C-alpha positions as CSV (number, residue, x, y, z in Angstrom):
1,M,106.1,-53.1,-17.8
2,T,105.8,-54.7,-14.4
3,V,103.5,-57.5,-13.9
4,H,102.2,-58.0,-10.3
5,N,100.1,-61.0,-10.6
6,L,97.9,-63.1,-12.9
7,Y,94.7,-65.0,-12.3
8,L,92.8,-67.5,-14.6
9,F,89.2,-68.3,-13.5
10,D,86.8,-70.7,-15.1
11,R,83.2,-69.7,-15.7
12,N,82.1,-70.7,-12.2
13,G,84.7,-68.6,-10.4
14,V,87.2,-71.4,-9.6
15,C,90.7,-70.1,-9.7
16,L,92.5,-72.3,-12.3
17,H,95.9,-70.7,-11.9
18,Y,97.5,-67.9,-10.0
19,S,101.0,-66.5,-10.2
20,E,102.7,-63.4,-8.7
21,W,105.9,-61.5,-9.4
22,H,106.3,-58.0,-8.1
23,R,103.5,-57.9,-5.5
24,K,104.6,-55.4,-2.8
25,K,101.8,-55.9,-0.4
26,Q,100.1,-59.1,0.6
27,A,96.3,-59.3,1.0
28,G,96.5,-60.7,4.5
29,I,93.8,-63.3,3.9
30,P,94.0,-66.8,2.6
31,K,94.5,-67.2,-1.1
32,E,91.1,-68.9,-1.5
33,E,89.4,-65.9,0.0
34,E,91.4,-63.6,-2.2
35,Y,90.3,-65.5,-5.3
36,K,86.6,-65.4,-4.4
37,L,87.0,-61.5,-3.7
38,M,88.6,-61.0,-7.1
39,Y,86.0,-62.9,-8.9
40,G,83.2,-61.2,-7.1
41,M,84.6,-57.8,-7.9
42,L,85.0,-58.8,-11.6
43,F,81.5,-59.9,-11.7
44,S,80.2,-56.7,-10.1
45,I,82.3,-54.4,-12.3
46,R,81.2,-56.3,-15.6
47,S,77.5,-55.9,-14.4
48,F,77.9,-52.2,-13.5
49,V,79.7,-51.4,-16.7
50,S,77.2,-53.1,-18.9
51,K,74.3,-51.4,-17.3
52,M,75.9,-47.9,-17.0
53,S,77.7,-47.6,-20.4
54,P,76.1,-45.2,-22.8
55,L,77.7,-47.1,-25.7
56,D,77.3,-50.7,-27.0
57,M,79.7,-52.8,-25.0
58,K,80.5,-55.5,-27.6
59,D,84.0,-56.0,-26.0
60,G,82.7,-55.5,-22.4
61,F,84.9,-54.5,-19.6
62,L,88.7,-54.4,-20.6
63,S,90.5,-52.8,-17.8
64,F,90.5,-50.3,-14.8
65,Q,93.1,-48.5,-12.9
66,T,93.6,-47.1,-9.4
67,S,96.3,-44.6,-8.4
68,R,98.8,-47.7,-7.9
69,Y,98.0,-50.4,-10.4
70,K,96.0,-51.3,-13.4
71,L,93.8,-54.4,-13.8
72,H,93.5,-55.9,-17.2
73,Y,90.6,-58.3,-18.0
74,Y,89.9,-60.7,-20.8
75,E,87.1,-63.2,-21.1
76,T,87.0,-66.0,-23.6
77,P,83.7,-67.2,-25.3
78,T,83.9,-70.4,-23.0
79,G,83.9,-68.2,-19.9
80,I,87.6,-68.5,-19.0
81,K,88.8,-65.1,-17.4
82,V,92.3,-64.0,-17.6
83,V,93.1,-61.1,-15.2
84,M,96.5,-59.3,-14.9
85,N,97.5,-56.7,-12.5
86,T,100.3,-54.4,-13.9
87,D,101.8,-51.0,-13.1
88,L,100.2,-47.9,-14.5
89,G,102.4,-47.3,-17.5
90,V,101.0,-50.3,-19.3
91,G,98.7,-49.7,-22.2
92,P,96.0,-52.1,-23.6
93,I,97.1,-55.7,-23.3
94,R,94.1,-57.5,-24.7
95,D,96.3,-59.4,-27.3
96,V,98.7,-60.5,-24.6
97,L,95.9,-61.8,-22.4
98,H,94.5,-63.5,-25.4
99,H,97.9,-65.0,-26.1
100,I,98.3,-66.1,-22.5
101,Y,95.0,-68.1,-22.8
102,S,95.5,-69.4,-26.3
103,A,99.2,-70.1,-26.7
104,S,100.1,-70.7,-23.0
105,W,97.0,-71.9,-21.2
106,L,95.4,-74.0,-23.9
107,K,98.5,-75.6,-25.5
108,H,100.4,-76.2,-22.3
109,L,97.4,-77.3,-20.1
110,P,98.7,-80.1,-17.9
111,H,97.7,-83.5,-19.0
112,P,97.4,-86.4,-16.5
113,S,100.9,-87.7,-17.5
114,E,102.6,-84.3,-17.3
115,E,103.8,-82.6,-14.2
116,P,101.9,-79.3,-13.6
117,V,105.0,-77.3,-13.0
118,T,105.9,-77.7,-16.6
119,A,102.7,-76.1,-17.8
120,W,103.1,-73.2,-15.3
121,A,106.7,-72.8,-16.2
122,H,105.7,-72.3,-19.8
123,L,103.3,-69.5,-18.7
124,T,105.8,-68.0,-16.4
125,C,108.5,-68.0,-19.1
126,Y,106.2,-66.3,-21.5
127,I,105.3,-63.5,-19.0
128,E,109.0,-63.1,-17.9
129,S,110.3,-63.2,-21.5
130,P,111.2,-60.1,-23.5
131,S,108.9,-61.3,-26.2
132,I,105.8,-60.2,-24.2
133,Y,107.0,-56.5,-24.6
134,L,107.7,-56.9,-28.3
135,S,105.0,-59.2,-29.9
136,P,102.5,-61.4,-28.2
137,R,103.0,-63.9,-31.0
138,A,106.6,-64.5,-30.2
139,F,106.0,-67.2,-27.5
140,P,108.5,-70.0,-27.9
141,R,107.0,-73.3,-28.7
142,R,109.9,-75.1,-27.0
143,P,111.4,-74.1,-23.6
144,T,114.4,-71.7,-23.9
145,T,117.5,-71.9,-21.7
146,H,115.9,-69.3,-19.5
147,C,112.7,-71.3,-19.3
148,L,114.6,-74.4,-18.3
149,Q,116.4,-72.4,-15.6
150,V,113.0,-71.3,-14.3
151,I,111.8,-74.8,-14.3
152,R,114.8,-76.0,-12.4
153,M,114.6,-73.2,-9.8
154,K,110.9,-73.8,-9.3
155,L,111.5,-77.5,-8.7
156,T,114.3,-76.9,-6.2
157,G,112.5,-74.1,-4.5
158,V,115.1,-71.5,-5.3
159,Y,113.2,-69.0,-7.5
160,A,113.7,-65.3,-7.8
161,S,111.5,-63.8,-10.5
162,F,112.2,-60.8,-12.5
163,I,110.3,-58.5,-14.9
164,P,112.3,-56.1,-17.0
165,A,111.5,-52.6,-16.1
């Protein structure tokens, strides 16, 4: 499983978090513009799917794929949207996206006294850890040695991310 990038949006379309790992092609526009385009596309697809679906859409729009990538979507009852772009070989990851929101985002949300890099490092460690490929409930509560190395590398600016193929 290769993860290209991850977005978290609030209910108003504000990008709360963005991370990227194996993104081979940059958008060529400012990040703020990219966030607006992504949120607008999600809004349009959700609207289109809800109107055109012949079945009851109790779960709504979950994912779509192109010839190059697959976009996975999860929306919480409070309107937080978790979006992950992966390679085509990835099946349904709704549980993983829910886990990113509940165990990573909610529990490690930065508090005023905490440096934001610590909260983002927890999220990065979860996505880069082998546990994401085994069980979405295997997220470590305390930073592992690898997570601490990731935090150190992010703080020093020397960061080479990896995702097991």
